[in-house]
Each structure stands twice: as structure tokens, then as C-alpha cells.
A tleap script that builds the chain and sets N, CA, C and O, in Angstrom:
source leaprc.protein.ff14SB
mol = sequence {
  NARG LEU ARG GLU ALA GLN ALA HIE LEU LYS
  ALA HIE HIE PRO ALA ALA ALA ASP GLN PRO
  LEU HIE THR LEU TRP ARG ARG ALA LEU ALA
  ARG LEU GLU THR THR TRP ASP PRO GLN ALA
  VAL ARG ALA TYR LEU GLN GLN ALA THR PRO
  LEU GLY ALA GLU GLY GLY VAL LEU LEU LEU
  ALA VAL PRO ASP VAL ALA ALA CYS GLN TRP
  LEU ASN ALA ARG ALA ARG GLY PRO VAL LEU
  THR ALA LEU ALA GLY GLY PRO PRO ARG GLY
  LYS GLN ALA ALA ALA LEU ALA ASN ALA LEU
  ASP ALA ILE LYS ASP VAL GLN PHE VAL VAL
  ALA ARG ASN SER ASP ALA ALA SER HIE CALA
}
set mol.1.N position { 4.974 10.942 9.134 }
set mol.1.CA position { 5.938 11.274 8.110 }
set mol.1.C position { 5.424 12.391 7.211 }
set mol.1.O position { 6.176 13.294 6.844 }
set mol.2.N position { 4.141 12.331 6.858 }
set mol.2.CA position { 3.552 13.351 6.011 }
set mol.2.C position { 3.580 14.712 6.684 }
set mol.2.O position { 3.910 15.714 6.049 }
set mol.3.N position { 3.237 14.754 7.962 }
set mol.3.CA position { 3.265 16.037 8.681 }
set mol.3.C position { 4.685 16.596 8.739 }
set mol.3.O position { 4.883 17.808 8.651 }
set mol.4.N position { 5.662 15.720 8.886 }
set mol.4.CA position { 7.055 16.172 8.887 }
set mol.4.C position { 7.416 16.786 7.542 }
set mol.4.O position { 8.078 17.822 7.488 }
set mol.5.N position { 6.984 16.149 6.458 }
set mol.5.CA position { 7.269 16.684 5.122 }
set mol.5.C position { 6.605 18.038 4.936 }
set mol.5.O position { 7.209 18.958 4.385 }
set mol.6.N position { 5.359 18.164 5.394 }
set mol.6.CA position { 4.662 19.439 5.271 }
set mol.6.C position { 5.353 20.520 6.091 }
set mol.6.O position { 5.500 21.651 5.627 }
set mol.7.N position { 5.777 20.185 7.299 }
set mol.7.CA position { 6.474 21.158 8.145 }
set mol.7.C position { 7.795 21.569 7.511 }
set mol.7.O position { 8.161 22.744 7.533 }
set mol.8.N position { 8.512 20.596 6.943 }
set mol.8.CA position { 9.785 20.897 6.282 }
set mol.8.C position { 9.559 21.839 5.101 }
set mol.8.O position { 10.288 22.818 4.938 }
set mol.9.N position { 8.554 21.545 4.283 }
set mol.9.CA position { 8.273 22.396 3.129 }
set mol.9.C position { 7.882 23.802 3.559 }
set mol.9.O position { 8.316 24.785 2.959 }
set mol.10.N position { 7.063 23.892 4.599 }
set mol.10.CA position { 6.623 25.200 5.077 }
set mol.10.C position { 7.807 26.021 5.573 }
set mol.10.O position { 7.869 27.229 5.346 }
set mol.11.N position { 8.746 25.363 6.250 }
set mol.11.CA position { 9.900 26.061 6.808 }
set mol.11.C position { 10.940 26.416 5.752 }
set mol.11.O position { 11.593 27.456 5.851 }
set mol.12.N position { 11.098 25.567 4.750 }
set mol.12.CA position { 12.201 25.734 3.809 }
set mol.12.C position { 11.803 26.208 2.415 }
set mol.12.O position { 12.674 26.473 1.586 }
set mol.13.N position { 10.515 26.318 2.145 }
set mol.13.CA position { 10.066 26.735 0.822 }
set mol.13.C position { 9.041 27.850 0.950 }
set mol.13.O position { 7.839 27.590 0.907 }
set mol.14.N position { 9.496 29.081 1.105 }
set mol.14.CA position { 8.544 30.187 1.221 }
set mol.14.C position { 7.706 30.330 -0.044 }
set mol.14.O position { 8.097 29.871 -1.117 }
set mol.15.N position { 6.572 30.960 0.092 }
set mol.15.CA position { 5.626 31.083 -1.018 }
set mol.15.C position { 6.265 31.688 -2.261 }
set mol.15.O position { 5.959 31.258 -3.373 }
set mol.16.N position { 7.133 32.659 -2.105 }
set mol.16.CA position { 7.757 33.285 -3.270 }
set mol.16.C position { 8.576 32.285 -4.068 }
set mol.16.O position { 8.601 32.344 -5.298 }
set mol.17.N position { 9.240 31.377 -3.388 }
set mol.17.CA position { 10.054 30.384 -4.079 }
set mol.17.C position { 9.187 29.379 -4.825 }
set mol.17.O position { 9.647 28.766 -5.788 }
set mol.18.N position { 7.949 29.201 -4.399 }
set mol.18.CA position { 7.061 28.231 -5.020 }
set mol.18.C position { 6.219 28.824 -6.143 }
set mol.18.O position { 5.388 28.121 -6.718 }
set mol.19.N position { 6.412 30.097 -6.468 }
set mol.19.CA position { 5.601 30.725 -7.501 }
set mol.19.C position { 5.645 29.959 -8.822 }
set mol.19.O position { 4.594 29.790 -9.439 }
set mol.20.N position { 6.808 29.486 -9.291 }
set mol.20.CA position { 6.803 28.699 -10.531 }
set mol.20.C position { 5.929 27.446 -10.425 }
set mol.20.O position { 5.290 27.057 -11.402 }
set mol.21.N position { 5.895 26.819 -9.265 }
set mol.21.CA position { 5.046 25.635 -9.096 }
set mol.21.C position { 3.571 25.989 -9.207 }
set mol.21.O position { 2.792 25.234 -9.787 }
set mol.22.N position { 3.185 27.131 -8.656 }
set mol.22.CA position { 1.789 27.563 -8.762 }
set mol.22.C position { 1.426 27.844 -10.213 }
set mol.22.O position { 0.332 27.503 -10.661 }
set mol.23.N position { 2.342 28.465 -10.947 }
set mol.23.CA position { 2.099 28.738 -12.362 }
set mol.23.C position { 1.996 27.437 -13.146 }
set mol.23.O position { 1.087 27.274 -13.960 }
set mol.24.N position { 2.917 26.510 -12.907 }
set mol.24.CA position { 2.846 25.205 -13.568 }
set mol.24.C position { 1.535 24.500 -13.240 }
set mol.24.O position { 0.918 23.894 -14.116 }
set mol.25.N position { 1.111 24.577 -11.988 }
set mol.25.CA position { -0.119 23.919 -11.575 }
set mol.25.C position { -1.329 24.523 -12.281 }
set mol.25.O position { -2.201 23.785 -12.741 }
set mol.26.N position { -1.400 25.845 -12.376 }
set mol.26.CA position { -2.520 26.489 -13.082 }
set mol.26.C position { -2.554 26.054 -14.547 }
set mol.26.O position { -3.627 25.788 -15.089 }
set mol.27.N position { -1.394 25.980 -15.184 }
set mol.27.CA position { -1.332 25.545 -16.586 }
set mol.27.C position { -1.745 24.083 -16.721 }
set mol.27.O position { -2.450 23.721 -17.663 }
set mol.28.N position { -1.313 23.249 -15.793 }
set mol.28.CA position { -1.694 21.835 -15.824 }
set mol.28.C position { -3.206 21.690 -15.667 }
set mol.28.O position { -3.826 20.881 -16.358 }
set mol.29.N position { -3.802 22.466 -14.766 }
set mol.29.CA position { -5.259 22.414 -14.589 }
set mol.29.C position { -5.980 22.772 -15.885 }
set mol.29.O position { -6.953 22.116 -16.258 }
set mol.30.N position { -5.512 23.798 -16.564 }
set mol.30.CA position { -6.137 24.199 -17.828 }
set mol.30.C position { -6.046 23.067 -18.852 }
set mol.30.O position { -7.010 22.804 -19.571 }
set mol.31.N position { -4.901 22.400 -18.923 }
set mol.31.CA position { -4.753 21.268 -19.849 }
set mol.31.C position { -5.674 20.116 -19.454 }
set mol.31.O position { -6.319 19.508 -20.308 }
set mol.32.N position { -5.731 19.823 -18.164 }
set mol.32.CA position { -6.540 18.700 -17.689 }
set mol.32.C position { -8.027 18.905 -17.968 }
set mol.32.O position { -8.751 17.937 -18.199 }
set mol.33.N position { -8.486 20.148 -17.949 }
set mol.33.CA position { -9.897 20.413 -18.229 }
set mol.33.C position { -10.270 20.015 -19.646 }
set mol.33.O position { -11.434 19.717 -19.915 }
set mol.34.N position { -9.304 20.005 -20.559 }
set mol.34.CA position { -9.594 19.642 -21.947 }
set mol.34.C position { -9.125 18.238 -22.313 }
set mol.34.O position { -9.566 17.690 -23.324 }
set mol.35.N position { -8.245 17.648 -21.517 }
set mol.35.CA position { -7.693 16.342 -21.885 }
set mol.35.C position { -8.111 15.209 -20.957 }
set mol.35.O position { -7.909 14.040 -21.284 }
set mol.36.N position { -8.685 15.534 -19.814 }
set mol.36.CA position { -9.046 14.510 -18.839 }
set mol.36.C position { -10.504 14.696 -18.480 }
set mol.36.O position { -11.251 15.251 -19.286 }
set mol.37.N position { -10.931 14.278 -17.359 }
set mol.37.CA position { -12.319 14.355 -16.922 }
set mol.37.C position { -12.604 15.737 -16.327 }
set mol.37.O position { -12.169 16.026 -15.212 }
set mol.38.N position { -13.330 16.595 -17.055 }
set mol.38.CA position { -13.578 17.952 -16.555 }
set mol.38.C position { -14.291 17.980 -15.203 }
set mol.38.O position { -14.032 18.864 -14.387 }
set mol.39.N position { -15.183 17.022 -14.960 }
set mol.39.CA position { -15.878 16.980 -13.670 }
set mol.39.C position { -14.909 16.666 -12.538 }
set mol.39.O position { -15.012 17.247 -11.457 }
set mol.40.N position { -13.975 15.760 -12.772 }
set mol.40.CA position { -12.977 15.429 -11.745 }
set mol.40.C position { -12.065 16.619 -11.484 }
set mol.40.O position { -11.669 16.874 -10.347 }
set mol.41.N position { -11.736 17.343 -12.547 }
set mol.41.CA position { -10.897 18.532 -12.379 }
set mol.41.C position { -11.611 19.531 -11.485 }
set mol.41.O position { -11.021 20.058 -10.542 }
set mol.42.N position { -12.877 19.794 -11.778 }
set mol.42.CA position { -13.636 20.763 -10.973 }
set mol.42.C position { -13.873 20.255 -9.554 }
set mol.42.O position { -13.766 21.025 -8.599 }
set mol.43.N position { -14.190 18.988 -9.405 }
set mol.43.CA position { -14.538 18.448 -8.088 }
set mol.43.C position { -13.331 18.253 -7.183 }
set mol.43.O position { -13.425 18.458 -5.973 }
set mol.44.N position { -12.197 17.858 -7.755 }
set mol.44.CA position { -11.051 17.486 -6.924 }
set mol.44.C position { -9.805 18.331 -7.165 }
set mol.44.O position { -9.216 18.859 -6.222 }
set mol.45.N position { -9.411 18.456 -8.409 }
set mol.45.CA position { -8.103 19.057 -8.684 }
set mol.45.C position { -8.060 20.560 -8.459 }
set mol.45.O position { -7.024 21.089 -8.055 }
set mol.46.N position { -9.160 21.261 -8.711 }
set mol.46.CA position { -9.137 22.707 -8.493 }
set mol.46.C position { -8.977 23.059 -7.022 }
set mol.46.O position { -8.609 24.185 -6.689 }
set mol.47.N position { -9.251 22.105 -6.142 }
set mol.47.CA position { -9.068 22.336 -4.709 }
set mol.47.C position { -7.622 22.120 -4.278 }
set mol.47.O position { -7.234 22.534 -3.186 }
set mol.48.N position { -6.829 21.480 -5.119 }
set mol.48.CA position { -5.448 21.149 -4.757 }
set mol.48.C position { -4.563 22.390 -4.817 }
set mol.48.O position { -4.730 23.255 -5.677 }
set mol.49.N position { -3.620 22.455 -3.883 }
set mol.49.CA position { -2.685 23.571 -3.797 }
set mol.49.C position { -1.265 23.032 -3.725 }
set mol.49.O position { -0.978 22.168 -2.896 }
set mol.50.N position { -0.371 23.523 -4.576 }
set mol.50.CA position { 1.021 23.062 -4.485 }
set mol.50.C position { 1.657 23.475 -3.162 }
set mol.50.O position { 1.618 24.644 -2.779 }
set mol.51.N position { 2.238 22.506 -2.476 }
set mol.51.CA position { 2.983 22.790 -1.246 }
set mol.51.C position { 4.460 22.977 -1.540 }
set mol.51.O position { 5.152 23.699 -0.821 }
set mol.52.N position { 4.940 22.343 -2.573 }
set mol.52.CA position { 6.348 22.411 -2.931 }
set mol.52.C position { 6.779 21.111 -3.568 }
set mol.52.O position { 5.981 20.191 -3.748 }
set mol.53.N position { 8.055 21.049 -3.906 }
set mol.53.CA position { 8.626 19.833 -4.480 }
set mol.53.C position { 9.736 19.359 -3.560 }
set mol.53.O position { 10.594 20.140 -3.151 }
set mol.54.N position { 9.712 18.091 -3.242 }
set mol.54.CA position { 10.686 17.503 -2.324 }
set mol.54.C position { 11.165 16.198 -2.934 }
set mol.54.O position { 10.365 15.292 -3.167 }
set mol.55.N position { 12.458 16.093 -3.193 }
set mol.55.CA position { 13.007 14.859 -3.744 }
set mol.55.C position { 12.410 14.482 -5.081 }
set mol.55.O position { 12.249 13.298 -5.374 }
set mol.56.N position { 12.077 15.468 -5.900 }
set mol.56.CA position { 11.500 15.208 -7.210 }
set mol.56.C position { 10.006 14.946 -7.205 }
set mol.56.O position { 9.429 14.632 -8.246 }
set mol.57.N position { 9.372 15.069 -6.044 }
set mol.57.CA position { 7.936 14.816 -5.922 }
set mol.57.C position { 7.212 16.132 -5.651 }
set mol.57.O position { 7.502 16.822 -4.674 }
set mol.58.N position { 6.273 16.470 -6.524 }
set mol.58.CA position { 5.426 17.639 -6.313 }
set mol.58.C position { 4.340 17.250 -5.324 }
set mol.58.O position { 3.558 16.335 -5.583 }
set mol.59.N position { 4.288 17.942 -4.192 }
set mol.59.CA position { 3.263 17.691 -3.181 }
set mol.59.C position { 2.112 18.663 -3.393 }
set mol.59.O position { 2.299 19.880 -3.419 }
set mol.60.N position { 0.928 18.104 -3.542 }
set mol.60.CA position { -0.277 18.896 -3.743 }
set mol.60.C position { -1.232 18.645 -2.581 }
set mol.60.O position { -1.621 17.507 -2.321 }
set mol.61.N position { -1.603 19.713 -1.889 }
set mol.61.CA position { -2.495 19.610 -0.734 }
set mol.61.C position { -3.944 19.568 -1.188 }
set mol.61.O position { -4.367 20.346 -2.043 }
set mol.62.N position { -4.694 18.648 -0.603 }
set mol.62.CA position { -6.137 18.564 -0.828 }
set mol.62.C position { -6.831 18.581 0.529 }
set mol.62.O position { -6.205 18.267 1.541 }
set mol.63.N position { -8.116 18.941 0.571 }
set mol.63.CA position { -8.761 19.179 1.862 }
set mol.63.C position { -9.193 17.954 2.657 }
set mol.63.O position { -9.437 18.070 3.858 }
set mol.64.N position { -9.297 16.784 2.029 }
set mol.64.CA position { -9.793 15.640 2.801 }
set mol.64.C position { -9.198 14.321 2.324 }
set mol.64.O position { -8.627 14.229 1.237 }
set mol.65.N position { -9.346 13.315 3.161 }
set mol.65.CA position { -8.758 11.996 2.908 }
set mol.65.C position { -9.366 11.343 1.670 }
set mol.65.O position { -8.645 10.736 0.879 }
set mol.66.N position { -10.673 11.457 1.494 }
set mol.66.CA position { -11.324 10.826 0.342 }
set mol.66.C position { -10.771 11.373 -0.970 }
set mol.66.O position { -10.461 10.605 -1.881 }
set mol.67.N position { -10.644 12.692 -1.071 }
set mol.67.CA position { -10.078 13.295 -2.279 }
set mol.67.C position { -8.635 12.853 -2.471 }
set mol.67.O position { -8.218 12.549 -3.589 }
set mol.68.N position { -7.881 12.816 -1.397 }
set mol.68.CA position { -6.481 12.407 -1.454 }
set mol.68.C position { -6.351 10.986 -2.006 }
set mol.68.O position { -5.547 10.736 -2.905 }
set mol.69.N position { -7.128 10.076 -1.475 }
set mol.69.CA position { -7.065 8.687 -1.926 }
set mol.69.C position { -7.499 8.555 -3.379 }
set mol.69.O position { -6.859 7.848 -4.157 }
set mol.70.N position { -8.573 9.226 -3.746 }
set mol.70.CA position { -9.082 9.149 -5.109 }
set mol.70.C position { -8.048 9.701 -6.092 }
set mol.70.O position { -7.771 9.085 -7.121 }
set mol.71.N position { -7.486 10.852 -5.771 }
set mol.71.CA position { -6.514 11.476 -6.668 }
set mol.71.C position { -5.230 10.666 -6.777 }
set mol.71.O position { -4.698 10.508 -7.876 }
set mol.72.N position { -4.724 10.154 -5.669 }
set mol.72.CA position { -3.504 9.346 -5.733 }
set mol.72.C position { -3.718 8.073 -6.547 }
set mol.72.O position { -2.790 7.588 -7.195 }
set mol.73.N position { -4.939 7.527 -6.519 }
set mol.73.CA position { -5.229 6.307 -7.267 }
set mol.73.C position { -5.468 6.564 -8.751 }
set mol.73.O position { -5.172 5.702 -9.578 }
set mol.74.N position { -6.005 7.748 -9.105 }
set mol.74.CA position { -6.454 7.962 -10.478 }
set mol.74.C position { -5.824 9.132 -11.225 }
set mol.74.O position { -5.842 9.148 -12.456 }
set mol.75.N position { -5.277 10.095 -10.525 }
set mol.75.CA position { -4.905 11.342 -11.200 }
set mol.75.C position { -3.411 11.576 -11.350 }
set mol.75.O position { -3.013 12.493 -12.070 }
set mol.76.N position { -2.583 10.795 -10.709 }
set mol.76.CA position { -1.147 11.089 -10.743 }
set mol.76.C position { -0.594 11.067 -12.171 }
set mol.76.O position { 0.133 11.978 -12.566 }
set mol.77.N position { -0.929 10.048 -12.935 }
set mol.77.CA position { -0.450 9.961 -14.316 }
set mol.77.C position { -0.935 11.110 -15.178 }
set mol.77.O position { -0.128 11.773 -15.829 }
set mol.78.N position { -2.252 11.363 -15.196 }
set mol.78.CA position { -2.740 12.489 -15.983 }
set mol.78.C position { -2.146 13.835 -15.558 }
set mol.78.O position { -1.897 14.696 -16.401 }
set mol.79.N position { -1.921 14.018 -14.260 }
set mol.79.CA position { -1.328 15.279 -13.791 }
set mol.79.C position { 0.108 15.406 -14.292 }
set mol.79.O position { 0.501 16.474 -14.759 }
set mol.80.N position { 0.891 14.341 -14.204 }
set mol.80.CA position { 2.267 14.391 -14.716 }
set mol.80.C position { 2.284 14.696 -16.204 }
set mol.80.O position { 3.109 15.484 -16.667 }
set mol.81.N position { 1.383 14.082 -16.955 }
set mol.81.CA position { 1.287 14.338 -18.393 }
set mol.81.C position { 0.929 15.796 -18.649 }
set mol.81.O position { 1.507 16.431 -19.530 }
set mol.82.N position { -0.021 16.330 -17.885 }
set mol.82.CA position { -0.427 17.726 -18.059 }
set mol.82.C position { 0.697 18.683 -17.688 }
set mol.82.O position { 0.880 19.708 -18.345 }
set mol.83.N position { 1.447 18.361 -16.645 }
set mol.83.CA position { 2.574 19.218 -16.261 }
set mol.83.C position { 3.609 19.289 -17.374 }
set mol.83.O position { 4.202 20.342 -17.609 }
set mol.84.N position { 3.825 18.177 -18.056 }
set mol.84.CA position { 4.838 18.115 -19.112 }
set mol.84.C position { 4.271 18.499 -20.473 }
set mol.84.O position { 4.944 18.326 -21.489 }
set mol.85.N position { 3.054 19.015 -20.510 }
set mol.85.CA position { 2.326 19.218 -21.752 }
set mol.85.C position { 2.774 20.330 -22.660 }
set mol.85.O position { 2.016 20.699 -23.558 }
set mol.86.N position { 3.913 20.872 -22.497 }
set mol.86.CA position { 4.388 21.898 -23.410 }
set mol.86.C position { 5.497 22.698 -22.784 }
set mol.86.O position { 5.589 22.786 -21.560 }
set mol.87.N position { 6.342 23.283 -23.607 }
set mol.87.CA position { 7.451 24.062 -23.054 }
set mol.87.C position { 6.947 25.328 -22.371 }
set mol.87.O position { 6.052 25.998 -22.888 }
set mol.88.N position { 7.511 25.658 -21.222 }
set mol.88.CA position { 7.130 26.905 -20.549 }
set mol.88.C position { 7.472 28.113 -21.418 }
set mol.88.O position { 8.498 28.136 -22.097 }
set mol.89.N position { 6.614 29.091 -21.383 }
set mol.89.CA position { 6.823 30.314 -22.165 }
set mol.89.C position { 6.614 31.531 -21.279 }
set mol.89.O position { 6.129 31.426 -20.153 }
set mol.90.N position { 6.984 32.665 -21.801 }
set mol.90.CA position { 6.751 33.910 -21.097 }
set mol.90.C position { 7.916 34.321 -20.217 }
set mol.90.O position { 9.012 33.768 -20.303 }
set mol.91.N position { 7.649 35.314 -19.363 }
set mol.91.CA position { 8.683 35.908 -18.517 }
set mol.91.C position { 9.322 34.899 -17.578 }
set mol.91.O position { 10.511 34.999 -17.274 }
set mol.92.N position { 8.548 33.936 -17.120 }
set mol.92.CA position { 9.046 32.976 -16.141 }
set mol.92.C position { 9.549 31.689 -16.784 }
set mol.92.O position { 9.705 30.691 -16.081 }
set mol.93.N position { 9.804 31.669 -18.069 }
set mol.93.CA position { 10.119 30.427 -18.776 }
set mol.93.C position { 11.271 29.657 -18.141 }
set mol.93.O position { 11.176 28.441 -17.973 }
set mol.94.N position { 12.350 30.335 -17.789 }
set mol.94.CA position { 13.506 29.630 -17.211 }
set mol.94.C position { 13.165 29.042 -15.847 }
set mol.94.O position { 13.504 27.892 -15.565 }
set mol.95.N position { 12.501 29.815 -15.003 }
set mol.95.CA position { 12.130 29.319 -13.675 }
set mol.95.C position { 11.135 28.168 -13.785 }
set mol.95.O position { 11.219 27.194 -13.038 }
set mol.96.N position { 10.198 28.284 -14.716 }
set mol.96.CA position { 9.223 27.216 -14.909 }
set mol.96.C position { 9.895 25.949 -15.422 }
set mol.96.O position { 9.576 24.848 -14.974 }
set mol.97.N position { 10.822 26.104 -16.358 }
set mol.97.CA position { 11.537 24.943 -16.895 }
set mol.97.C position { 12.333 24.250 -15.799 }
set mol.97.O position { 12.351 23.021 -15.729 }
set mol.98.N position { 12.991 25.025 -14.944 }
set mol.98.CA position { 13.747 24.432 -13.833 }
set mol.98.C position { 12.827 23.687 -12.871 }
set mol.98.O position { 13.146 22.579 -12.440 }
set mol.99.N position { 11.696 24.283 -12.537 }
set mol.99.CA position { 10.746 23.634 -11.632 }
set mol.99.C position { 10.199 22.358 -12.258 }
set mol.99.O position { 10.077 21.333 -11.588 }
set mol.100.N position { 9.873 22.423 -13.537 }
set mol.100.CA position { 9.324 21.265 -14.234 }
set mol.100.C position { 10.344 20.133 -14.329 }
set mol.100.O position { 9.994 18.966 -14.158 }
set mol.101.N position { 11.594 20.470 -14.599 }
set mol.101.CA position { 12.655 19.456 -14.689 }
set mol.101.C position { 12.834 18.708 -13.380 }
set mol.101.O position { 13.228 17.542 -13.377 }
set mol.102.N position { 12.548 19.370 -12.271 }
set mol.102.CA position { 12.751 18.755 -10.956 }
set mol.102.C position { 11.616 17.805 -10.569 }
set mol.102.O position { 11.768 17.021 -9.633 }
set mol.103.N position { 10.483 17.863 -11.272 }
set mol.103.CA position { 9.314 17.060 -10.898 }
set mol.103.C position { 9.333 15.725 -11.635 }
set mol.103.O position { 9.286 15.677 -12.865 }
set mol.104.N position { 9.403 14.652 -10.867 }
set mol.104.CA position { 9.398 13.295 -11.429 }
set mol.104.C position { 8.148 12.519 -11.026 }
set mol.104.O position { 7.834 11.491 -11.626 }
set mol.105.N position { 7.437 13.005 -10.018 }
set mol.105.CA position { 6.234 12.326 -9.538 }
set mol.105.C position { 5.342 13.353 -8.853 }
set mol.105.O position { 5.769 14.470 -8.561 }
set mol.106.N position { 4.119 12.965 -8.605 }
set mol.106.CA position { 3.132 13.809 -7.937 }
set mol.106.C position { 2.547 13.009 -6.782 }
set mol.106.O position { 2.263 11.819 -6.917 }
set mol.107.N position { 2.371 13.671 -5.656 }
set mol.107.CA position { 1.749 13.022 -4.496 }
set mol.107.C position { 0.722 13.982 -3.914 }
set mol.107.O position { 1.034 15.136 -3.621 }
set mol.108.N position { -0.496 13.501 -3.749 }
set mol.108.CA position { -1.532 14.297 -3.104 }
set mol.108.C position { -1.498 14.004 -1.617 }
set mol.108.O position { -1.386 12.848 -1.210 }
set mol.109.N position { -1.594 15.044 -0.809 }
set mol.109.CA position { -1.543 14.913 0.642 }
set mol.109.C position { -2.696 15.704 1.246 }
set mol.109.O position { -3.163 16.684 0.665 }
set mol.110.N position { -3.145 15.270 2.408 }
set mol.110.CA position { -4.191 16.000 3.124 }
set mol.110.C position { -3.507 17.081 3.940 }
set mol.110.O position { -2.588 16.809 4.711 }
set mol.111.N position { -3.965 18.300 3.761 }
set mol.111.CA position { -3.376 19.417 4.502 }
set mol.111.C position { -4.476 20.212 5.169 }
set mol.111.O position { -5.576 20.368 4.638 }
set mol.112.N position { -4.154 20.703 6.328 }
set mol.112.CA position { -5.082 21.611 7.000 }
set mol.112.C position { -5.168 22.886 6.171 }
set mol.112.O position { -4.254 23.197 5.407 }
set mol.113.N position { -6.253 23.616 6.319 }
set mol.113.CA position { -6.439 24.853 5.561 }
set mol.113.C position { -5.290 25.813 5.754 }
set mol.113.O position { -4.904 26.500 4.808 }
set mol.114.N position { -4.726 25.886 6.955 }
set mol.114.CA position { -3.635 26.823 7.207 }
set mol.114.C position { -2.389 26.429 6.431 }
set mol.114.O position { -1.635 27.306 6.011 }
set mol.115.N position { -2.143 25.119 6.224 }
set mol.115.CA position { -0.989 24.682 5.444 }
set mol.115.C position { -1.117 25.138 4.003 }
set mol.115.O position { -0.188 25.728 3.451 }
set mol.116.N position { -2.254 24.872 3.395 }
set mol.116.CA position { -2.456 25.226 2.002 }
set mol.116.C position { -2.528 26.735 1.823 }
set mol.116.O position { -1.984 27.266 0.854 }
set mol.117.N position { -3.190 27.435 2.739 }
set mol.117.CA position { -3.330 28.885 2.618 }
set mol.117.C position { -1.984 29.583 2.691 }
set mol.117.O position { -1.784 30.606 2.037 }
set mol.118.N position { -1.062 29.051 3.473 }
set mol.118.CA position { 0.236 29.703 3.600 }
set mol.118.C position { 1.065 29.559 2.339 }
set mol.118.O position { 2.067 30.257 2.182 }
set mol.119.N position { 0.669 28.663 1.428 }
set mol.119.CA position { 1.411 28.461 0.191 }
set mol.119.C position { 0.663 28.986 -1.020 }
set mol.119.O position { 1.161 28.880 -2.141 }
set mol.120.N position { -0.512 29.546 -0.822 }
set mol.120.CA position { -1.309 30.033 -1.950 }
set mol.120.C position { -0.796 31.354 -2.450 }
set mol.120.O position { -1.348 31.912 -3.398 }
savepdb mol mol.pdb
quit
């Protein structure tokens, strides 16, 4: 099922369309470094790459099963809080607000390097 979701996202969500998600993710990482465990952010979250949002769930690719399990067990709440941590500003404010409004949950998934690289 996970591979199907990744294939669907790759086919239907080109990298340009996901740019607001990448911007939101970078901002969330910056917030998490000051509000959560900085070591966990560096060890696990900085490796995560947004794949897209499907059904209100932001899918974040991580390189291995251990990181995926650890993040799904411990980081989903803090990541959602960091994503919602302030109104989007700047040139992309409307696109960022729309992307943020669509996110209701976060799911970490294991992705091959080619999956994550195609969305970077």
C-alpha cells in the first residue's frame, strides 16, 4: 500500500507543485530545532523529504525503517505543531496557507533514494 501511495504521489504531484510543502517543511525544521529535541532533528528529521500530501496527510520520506518507526512513534505531534507554528509570510504566503490548511496529519514513510531525490 505504501509503495502504491508513493507511486501515485510521484505520478500526480510533480516537484514544482510540492514547492510550498518543501518551504513549510524547512520552516517546521527551523522551529523544531528550537522547540523540540535538537539532536533528534539533526539525526532524523533533517533527512526527511516531503513526498506530497494525500488525503490530508503529509508524507515525509526517510531513508530507513528504524528512523521511520522512531519518527512515527515520537515526532508526529511535534511536527504538526511546528507546521502550524505561525502564519505563512512572504511571496508564497497564499500557496503556503493553502498547503498548510490541507495538512491534518503527518506520516513518515521509507523511501528509496530515487523517490526522495525526485521530490527534492
